[in-house]
C-alpha positions as CSV (number, residue, x, y, z in Angstrom):
1,X,-0.4,-0.1,0.2
2,X,0.8,3.3,-0.9
3,X,0.4,6.9,0.8
4,X,-2.5,8.3,-0.6
5,X,-2.4,11.3,-2.6
6,X,-5.9,11.1,-4.2
7,X,-7.7,12.8,-1.7
8,X,-6.7,13.9,1.9
9,X,-6.0,11.6,4.5
10,X,-6.4,12.5,7.9
11,X,-5.2,10.9,10.8
12,X,-7.0,10.9,14.1
13,X,-4.4,10.3,16.8
14,X,-5.7,8.2,19.5
15,X,-2.2,8.3,21.1
16,X,-3.0,7.6,25.2
17,X,-6.7,9.2,25.0
18,X,-7.8,5.6,25.6
19,X,-6.9,6.2,29.4
20,X,-5.5,2.2,29.5
21,X,-9.4,1.4,29.0
22,X,-10.2,-0.9,25.8
23,X,-14.1,0.2,26.6
24,X,-13.0,3.4,26.5
25,X,-10.9,3.5,23.7
26,X,-13.7,1.5,22.0
27,X,-16.0,4.4,22.4
28,X,-13.5,6.7,21.0
29,X,-13.2,5.3,17.9
30,X,-16.8,4.5,17.5
31,X,-17.5,8.3,18.1
32,X,-14.8,9.4,15.9
33,X,-15.8,6.9,13.1
34,X,-20.0,9.1,13.7
35,X,-18.4,12.6,13.7
36,X,-16.5,11.8,10.4
37,X,-19.2,10.4,8.2
38,X,-20.2,11.9,5.0
39,X,-16.8,13.2,4.8
40,X,-15.3,12.6,1.3
41,X,-11.6,11.7,2.7
42,X,-9.2,8.8,3.7
43,X,-9.7,8.6,7.1
44,X,-7.2,6.7,9.6
45,X,-6.9,6.4,13.6
46,X,-3.4,6.0,15.5
47,X,-2.3,4.3,18.2
48,X,1.1,4.5,20.2
49,X,2.6,1.0,20.8
50,X,5.5,1.3,23.9
51,X,6.5,-1.8,25.0
52,X,7.3,-0.9,28.9
53,X,8.8,-3.7,30.4
54,X,12.0,-2.8,28.2
55,X,11.1,1.0,27.3
56,X,11.5,2.4,31.3
57,X,14.6,1.8,32.8
58,X,14.0,-1.0,35.7
59,X,15.1,1.4,38.5
60,X,12.4,3.9,37.4
61,X,9.3,1.7,36.6
62,X,7.6,3.4,40.0
63,X,8.7,6.8,39.9
64,X,5.3,8.1,38.8
65,X,7.1,11.8,39.9
66,X,8.8,11.3,36.0
67,X,5.8,12.6,34.1
68,X,5.9,9.9,31.4
69,X,6.7,7.4,33.6
70,X,3.5,7.8,35.3
71,X,1.6,8.3,32.1
72,X,2.4,5.3,30.4
73,X,2.6,3.2,33.4
74,X,-1.5,4.2,33.4
75,X,-2.9,3.9,30.3
76,X,-0.9,0.7,29.6
77,X,-2.6,-1.9,27.4
78,X,-1.9,-5.8,26.7
79,X,-1.3,-6.5,23.4
80,X,-4.9,-8.5,23.1
81,X,-6.6,-5.3,24.0
82,X,-4.4,-3.0,21.4
83,X,-5.4,-5.9,18.9
84,X,-9.0,-5.8,19.8
85,X,-9.0,-1.5,19.2
86,X,-7.6,-2.6,15.4
87,X,-10.0,-5.0,14.7
88,X,-12.7,-2.3,16.0
89,X,-11.4,0.4,13.0
90,X,-11.0,-2.6,10.3
91,X,-14.5,-3.5,11.2
92,X,-15.3,0.7,11.1
93,X,-13.2,1.1,7.5
94,X,-11.0,2.8,9.1
95,X,-7.1,3.2,8.0
96,X,-4.5,2.3,10.6
97,X,-1.6,4.2,12.0
98,X,0.6,3.4,14.4
99,X,4.0,5.1,16.3
100,X,6.3,2.9,17.9
101,X,8.7,3.9,20.4
102,X,11.1,0.7,20.4
103,X,12.2,-1.3,18.3
104,X,9.9,-4.3,19.4
105,X,7.0,-2.3,19.0
106,X,7.8,-2.2,15.3
107,X,7.2,-6.4,15.7
108,X,4.0,-6.0,16.8
109,X,3.0,-3.1,14.6
110,X,3.6,-5.8,11.3
111,X,2.0,-8.5,13.3
112,X,-1.3,-6.3,13.8
113,X,-0.6,-5.4,10.5
114,X,-1.0,-1.9,10.5
115,X,-1.3,0.5,7.0
116,X,1.0,3.0,8.1
117,X,4.2,3.6,10.3
118,X,4.4,7.0,12.1
119,X,7.6,7.8,13.2
120,X,7.5,10.6,16.2
121,X,9.1,13.9,16.3
122,X,10.9,12.6,19.5
123,X,12.2,9.7,17.1
124,X,12.9,11.3,14.0
125,X,17.0,11.1,14.1
126,X,16.5,7.6,16.4
127,X,18.9,6.1,14.3
128,X,18.5,2.4,15.5
129,X,14.7,2.5,15.5
130,X,14.8,3.9,11.8
131,X,16.9,0.6,10.4
132,X,14.4,-1.4,12.1
133,X,11.2,0.4,10.2
134,X,12.9,0.6,7.0
135,X,13.0,-3.1,7.2
136,X,9.1,-3.5,7.1
137,X,7.3,-3.6,4.3
138,X,5.1,0.0,5.6
139,X,4.9,3.1,4.0
140,X,5.9,5.9,6.6
141,X,4.9,9.2,7.8
142,X,7.2,11.2,9.7
143,X,6.7,14.2,12.2
144,X,9.6,17.0,11.8
145,X,9.4,19.3,15.1
146,X,12.3,20.0,16.6
147,X,14.1,18.3,13.7
148,X,17.0,20.9,11.4
149,X,17.1,20.8,7.9
150,X,20.2,18.9,8.0
151,X,18.7,16.4,9.7
152,X,15.6,16.3,7.2
153,X,18.1,15.9,4.5
154,X,19.2,13.1,6.2
155,X,16.4,11.2,7.6
156,X,14.3,11.7,4.0
157,X,17.9,10.4,2.2
158,X,17.8,7.9,4.7
159,X,14.1,6.2,3.5
160,X,14.0,7.6,0.0
161,X,17.8,5.6,-0.7
162,X,16.1,2.7,0.2
163,X,13.1,3.3,-2.2
164,X,10.3,3.4,0.5
165,X,7.5,5.2,0.3
166,X,7.2,8.1,3.0
167,X,5.5,11.9,4.1
168,X,6.4,14.4,5.7
169,X,4.3,16.2,8.6
170,X,5.1,19.7,10.0
171,X,4.7,19.7,13.4
172,X,5.5,22.3,16.8
173,X,6.3,20.1,19.6
174,X,4.4,22.1,22.1
175,X,0.9,21.2,23.6
176,X,-1.2,23.3,22.8
177,X,0.6,25.1,20.5
178,X,-0.4,29.0,20.7
179,X,-1.0,30.3,17.4
180,X,2.1,32.8,17.2
181,X,4.4,29.4,17.3
182,X,2.4,27.7,14.4
183,X,4.9,28.4,11.9
184,X,3.0,27.3,9.2
185,X,4.8,29.1,6.4
186,X,7.1,25.7,7.3
187,X,4.5,23.4,5.0
188,X,5.9,26.0,2.1
189,X,9.8,25.1,3.0
190,X,8.8,21.4,3.2
191,X,6.8,21.2,-0.3
192,X,9.5,23.2,-1.9
193,X,12.8,20.8,-1.2
194,X,10.8,17.5,-1.1
195,X,8.6,18.1,-4.4
196,X,7.4,14.6,-5.2
197,X,7.0,13.5,-1.3
198,X,3.0,14.4,0.5
199,X,3.9,16.7,3.1
200,X,1.3,17.0,6.1
201,X,0.3,18.8,9.1
202,X,0.5,17.5,12.2
203,X,-1.9,19.9,14.4
204,X,-1.0,20.7,18.0
205,X,-3.2,23.9,18.1
206,X,-6.7,24.3,20.8
207,X,-8.8,22.1,19.6
208,X,-11.2,25.0,18.9
209,X,-9.1,26.7,16.6
210,X,-10.3,25.9,12.8
211,X,-8.1,28.6,11.3
212,X,-4.9,27.1,10.9
213,X,-5.7,24.0,9.3
214,X,-7.6,26.1,6.9
215,X,-4.0,28.0,6.3
216,X,-2.6,24.6,5.9
217,X,-5.0,23.3,3.4
218,X,-4.8,26.4,1.2
219,X,-0.8,25.6,1.2
220,X,-1.9,22.3,-0.3
221,X,-0.7,19.8,2.3
222,X,-1.8,16.4,1.9
223,X,-2.2,14.8,5.5
224,X,-3.7,16.2,8.4
225,X,-3.4,14.9,11.7
226,X,-5.3,15.4,14.7
227,X,-5.3,14.3,18.5
228,X,-8.8,13.2,19.8
229,X,-10.6,12.1,22.7
230,X,-13.9,11.6,24.0
231,X,-14.7,13.6,27.5
232,X,-16.8,11.2,30.6
233,X,-17.2,11.6,34.1
234,X,-14.4,9.5,34.8
235,X,-12.0,10.5,32.1
236,X,-11.6,14.6,31.2
237,X,-9.4,15.8,28.1
238,X,-6.6,17.2,27.3
239,X,-5.8,20.5,26.0
240,X,-4.7,19.6,22.5
241,X,-7.2,16.6,21.9
242,X,-10.5,17.6,20.0
243,X,-14.3,16.2,21.2
244,X,-16.4,14.8,18.2
245,X,-17.7,18.0,17.6
246,X,-15.4,19.2,17.6
247,X,-13.8,17.6,14.8
248,X,-16.9,17.5,12.8
249,X,-16.3,21.6,13.1
250,X,-12.9,21.2,11.9
251,X,-13.9,18.7,9.2
252,X,-16.7,21.2,7.9
253,X,-13.1,23.7,8.2
254,X,-11.1,21.5,5.7
255,X,-13.9,21.2,3.3
256,X,-14.3,25.0,3.7
257,X,-10.9,25.6,2.5
258,X,-10.8,23.3,0.0
259,X,-14.1,24.9,-1.6
260,X,-12.7,28.6,-1.6
261,X,-9.4,27.2,-2.7
262,X,-10.6,25.5,-5.9
263,X,-8.2,23.1,-8.0
264,X,-4.8,22.8,-8.0
265,X,-2.2,22.7,-10.9
266,X,-4.6,24.4,-13.6
267,X,-6.8,27.0,-14.5
268,X,-10.3,27.1,-12.4
269,X,-13.6,26.4,-14.7
270,X,-14.7,30.3,-15.1
271,X,-18.5,30.9,-14.0
272,X,-21.2,32.2,-16.6
273,X,-21.5,35.3,-14.5
274,X,-18.0,35.9,-14.2
275,X,-17.2,35.8,-17.8
276,X,-20.2,38.2,-18.4
277,X,-19.6,40.6,-16.3
278,X,-15.7,40.7,-17.7
279,X,-16.9,40.7,-21.5
280,X,-19.9,43.8,-21.2
281,X,-16.9,46.2,-19.6
282,X,-14.7,45.3,-22.5
283,X,-14.7,48.0,-25.6
284,X,-16.0,47.5,-28.6
285,X,-15.0,47.4,-32.3
286,X,-15.8,50.8,-34.2
287,X,-15.1,51.4,-38.1
288,X,-12.9,54.7,-38.0
289,X,-14.1,55.2,-41.9
290,X,-16.2,53.1,-44.3
291,X,-15.0,50.1,-45.1
292,X,-15.7,48.3,-48.3
293,X,-17.0,44.8,-48.8
294,X,-13.9,42.6,-49.0
295,X,-11.2,44.6,-47.5
296,X,-9.0,43.8,-44.9
297,X,-9.2,45.5,-41.4
298,X,-6.7,46.7,-40.4
299,X,-6.5,48.5,-36.4
300,X,-6.2,52.3,-38.1
301,X,-9.5,51.3,-39.5
302,X,-11.4,51.1,-36.2
303,X,-11.4,52.6,-32.6
304,X,-12.2,50.9,-29.6
305,X,-15.2,52.3,-27.1
306,X,-18.1,51.4,-25.0
307,X,-20.6,50.7,-24.7
308,X,-20.3,46.9,-25.9
309,X,-22.7,45.5,-28.5
310,X,-24.5,42.3,-28.9
311,X,-21.7,40.1,-31.5
312,X,-19.4,42.7,-31.5
313,X,-15.7,42.6,-31.8
314,X,-14.0,43.4,-29.1
315,X,-10.4,45.2,-28.2
316,X,-9.8,42.2,-26.7
317,X,-10.4,39.9,-30.3
318,X,-7.9,41.8,-31.8
319,X,-3.9,40.9,-32.3
320,X,-0.9,40.5,-33.9
321,X,-2.0,36.8,-35.2
322,X,-5.6,37.9,-35.9
323,X,-6.8,39.0,-39.3
324,X,-10.5,40.4,-40.1
325,X,-12.1,40.7,-43.8
326,X,-15.0,42.6,-43.9
327,X,-17.9,40.4,-45.3
328,X,-20.1,43.5,-46.5
329,X,-19.6,47.5,-46.5
330,X,-19.5,48.8,-42.6
331,X,-20.1,52.9,-42.4
332,X,-17.4,55.0,-40.2
333,X,-18.9,55.0,-36.9
334,X,-20.5,51.4,-37.2
335,X,-20.2,48.6,-34.7
336,X,-17.7,45.7,-35.8
337,X,-20.0,42.6,-35.6
338,X,-18.6,39.2,-35.9
339,X,-21.7,38.6,-38.7
340,X,-20.3,41.7,-41.0
341,X,-16.7,40.1,-41.0
342,X,-14.2,37.1,-41.5
343,X,-11.8,35.9,-38.9
344,X,-8.6,34.8,-39.7
345,X,-6.6,32.9,-36.9
346,X,-2.9,32.9,-38.0
347,X,-2.1,31.8,-34.4
348,X,-1.1,28.4,-35.1
349,X,0.9,29.5,-38.2
350,X,3.4,31.5,-36.5
351,X,3.8,28.5,-33.7
352,X,4.6,26.1,-36.8
353,X,6.9,29.0,-37.7
354,X,8.7,28.8,-34.4
355,X,8.7,25.2,-33.8
356,X,10.4,25.0,-37.7
357,X,12.8,28.0,-36.6
358,X,13.6,25.8,-33.1
359,X,14.1,22.5,-34.8
360,X,16.9,23.9,-37.7
361,X,18.8,25.6,-35.7
362,X,19.4,23.2,-33.1
363,X,20.5,20.5,-36.0
364,X,22.7,23.6,-37.2
365,X,24.0,24.1,-33.4
366,X,24.4,27.9,-33.6
367,X,24.6,29.0,-30.2
368,X,21.5,31.9,-29.6
369,X,21.1,34.0,-26.9
370,X,17.9,33.3,-24.3
371,X,16.3,36.5,-24.3
372,X,16.3,37.7,-27.9
373,X,13.1,38.5,-29.7
374,X,12.5,36.7,-32.8
375,X,11.4,38.7,-35.7
376,X,9.4,37.0,-38.4
377,X,9.2,38.4,-41.5
378,X,6.4,37.2,-43.5
379,X,6.7,39.5,-47.0
380,X,3.8,38.3,-49.1
381,X,1.7,36.9,-46.1
382,X,1.8,34.7,-43.8
383,X,0.8,31.8,-45.7
384,X,3.4,32.3,-48.4
385,X,6.2,32.5,-45.6
386,X,8.0,29.2,-46.6
387,X,8.1,30.5,-50.5
388,X,9.2,33.9,-49.4
389,X,10.1,35.0,-45.4
390,X,13.1,35.0,-43.2
391,X,13.5,34.7,-39.2
392,X,16.5,37.2,-37.5
393,X,17.2,37.7,-34.0
394,X,18.8,40.7,-33.0
395,X,21.9,40.3,-30.8
396,X,23.1,43.6,-30.0
397,X,22.3,47.2,-32.0
398,X,23.9,50.1,-31.1
399,X,26.4,51.6,-33.4
400,X,27.1,48.7,-34.4
401,X,24.6,45.6,-35.1
402,X,24.8,42.1,-34.9
403,X,22.3,40.1,-36.5
404,X,21.6,36.3,-36.6
405,X,19.6,35.3,-40.1
406,X,17.6,32.0,-40.4
407,X,16.8,30.7,-43.9
408,X,14.2,27.8,-43.6
409,X,15.1,25.1,-46.4
410,X,13.6,26.4,-49.6
411,X,13.7,29.9,-48.4
412,X,13.9,33.1,-50.5
413,X,14.0,36.5,-49.0
414,X,13.2,39.3,-51.4
415,X,15.6,41.8,-53.3
416,X,16.3,45.2,-51.4
417,X,18.9,47.6,-50.4
418,X,20.1,50.2,-47.5
419,X,20.6,53.6,-47.9
420,X,22.4,54.1,-44.3
421,X,23.6,50.4,-43.9
422,X,26.7,48.8,-44.7
423,X,26.2,45.1,-43.7
424,X,28.8,41.8,-43.6
425,X,27.4,38.4,-43.5
426,X,29.1,35.6,-42.5
427,X,27.7,32.4,-42.9
428,X,27.3,29.8,-39.8
429,X,25.7,27.0,-41.3
430,X,24.6,25.6,-44.8
431,X,24.6,27.1,-48.5
432,X,22.7,29.6,-49.7
433,X,22.8,31.6,-53.1
434,X,23.1,35.3,-52.8
435,X,22.4,38.0,-55.7
436,X,23.9,41.2,-55.5
437,X,22.4,44.0,-57.9
438,X,21.5,41.0,-60.7
439,X,25.1,38.5,-60.0
440,X,24.4,35.6,-58.3
441,X,27.3,33.5,-55.9
442,X,26.6,30.5,-54.5
443,X,28.1,30.4,-50.6
444,X,28.5,28.3,-47.9
445,X,29.5,27.5,-44.1
446,X,32.8,29.7,-43.2
447,X,32.2,32.2,-46.4
448,X,32.7,35.8,-45.7
449,X,30.0,38.6,-48.0
450,X,30.1,42.5,-48.0
451,X,26.8,44.3,-49.1
452,X,27.7,48.2,-49.6
453,X,24.9,50.6,-49.3
454,X,22.7,51.4,-51.9
455,X,22.9,47.5,-53.7
456,X,20.6,45.6,-54.5
457,X,20.8,42.0,-52.5
458,X,18.5,38.6,-52.1
459,X,18.8,35.4,-50.6
460,X,17.8,32.4,-51.7
461,X,18.4,28.2,-49.9
462,X,17.6,25.1,-50.5
463,X,18.7,23.3,-47.8
464,X,18.4,25.9,-45.6
465,X,21.4,28.4,-43.9
466,X,22.0,30.6,-40.6
467,X,23.7,33.6,-41.6
468,X,25.6,36.0,-39.0
469,X,25.0,39.3,-40.0
470,X,27.6,42.6,-38.9
471,X,26.5,46.4,-39.8
472,X,26.5,49.7,-39.0
473,X,23.4,50.6,-36.9
474,X,20.0,49.5,-37.8
475,X,17.3,52.1,-39.1
476,X,13.8,50.5,-39.1
477,X,12.9,52.4,-42.1
478,X,16.0,51.9,-44.0
479,X,14.8,49.0,-45.7
480,X,13.8,49.7,-49.3
481,X,12.2,46.1,-51.2
482,X,12.1,46.6,-55.3
483,X,9.1,45.1,-55.1
484,X,6.0,47.8,-54.0
485,X,3.9,44.8,-53.1
486,X,6.2,44.5,-50.1
487,X,5.8,48.2,-48.7
488,X,1.7,47.7,-49.4
489,X,1.8,45.5,-47.0
490,X,2.1,47.1,-43.3
491,X,1.8,43.2,-41.2
492,X,4.7,42.1,-42.7
493,X,6.3,41.3,-39.3
494,X,5.7,39.3,-36.4
495,X,7.3,39.6,-33.3
496,X,7.7,37.2,-30.5
497,X,9.6,37.3,-27.1
498,X,9.5,33.3,-25.4
499,X,9.4,31.5,-28.5
500,X,12.8,29.4,-27.6
501,X,12.5,25.7,-26.5
């Protein structure tokens, strides 16, 4: 069996609250079973085993002036009595947990077939005991009160290297724990340090405190542990053990916290009212001039304002990946409705280009700066990018400029010239044909060529190429294409910041 992680595991610690009475122990188990009924969690009850004949030094067996000698001696149960309590757990469907405080108790845990072994904080670095526990087939849950990070690392590694299923519990060994001492942020520390390990919270605060567990749930614990008992005329409750009524209130608090936290690890579903509220606050798109049927609509052709009409294109619907074409004439000032336009989404086309560029760069072995933006030039539209286009990475652009130019297999960069900039090109990978004022030259890896100001040049490649460009400062308006159709395409570039990988 493994420690469950599909839903919360909640452990009710009986400890010594059975008071040495099987009947009282059964009463607690049955009362807690009733208190937890209907809640959607894994429930377990925990015992504590000590072989008192050897656990207490012979010279101190009757020294009731020592707190724990008195406590453990007065609440002693026999193996048969513990077996009776364990059978009740099994009958009621509880999982079972037991904390051994000596090696002989581990033997009894195996004999009684408990689901999990719990390591108390005081035993966290009791290496003789840990050496015995690791030999069992039981998953381990370990409390970390008072343990340094170095000790936690050592104990975790001890079990992890032996392929032992282990969970760690944040715990404060103060009974009861005052609010300023709860240190619930330790849950975050454990979760980040041991990311693949269930992390829990063993509680010792006032049993009426239902706030601490909400915080623990919000921090993502997988296990909760709570001391439990039942007050009678013969037996009272200590300051950190919860009654059945308090357990029910505590579990309701757990459930409330889970509901408030919602889903984990993915975006939560949005309610209809939330989406409607957000939609009504968005700006609508309106024609800033008369738009003729069949025209591609640019952002300069529209303005954004409220109120938003039914079925209207919003400002949020515009992006560098999206194009709109008018399906009918739209008058100046009129809203752009989805029924009046045809939407073209180029996002997947852009991402397909990015995937191809990443793959080609990986093949070339060229090292690319990690935070450099990618500039995709699609001179005749993105649908013709594989035919005519290029991608560029600007490494630096000061009084000097360095770029990386990527031509994918089969691409051509159309003819252009510069009035201010002189360029030197160094082929880092592949082969290409360069045309300078109409004269073609085939060049390959390691070749260098210079393009002077005013010289018309174009590139083409069959197998793809990566070129390093070194030049004087690049000016945005200093690229002049000989084909006037390119200049008319105002949306011929797409820029991406997060594209590597």
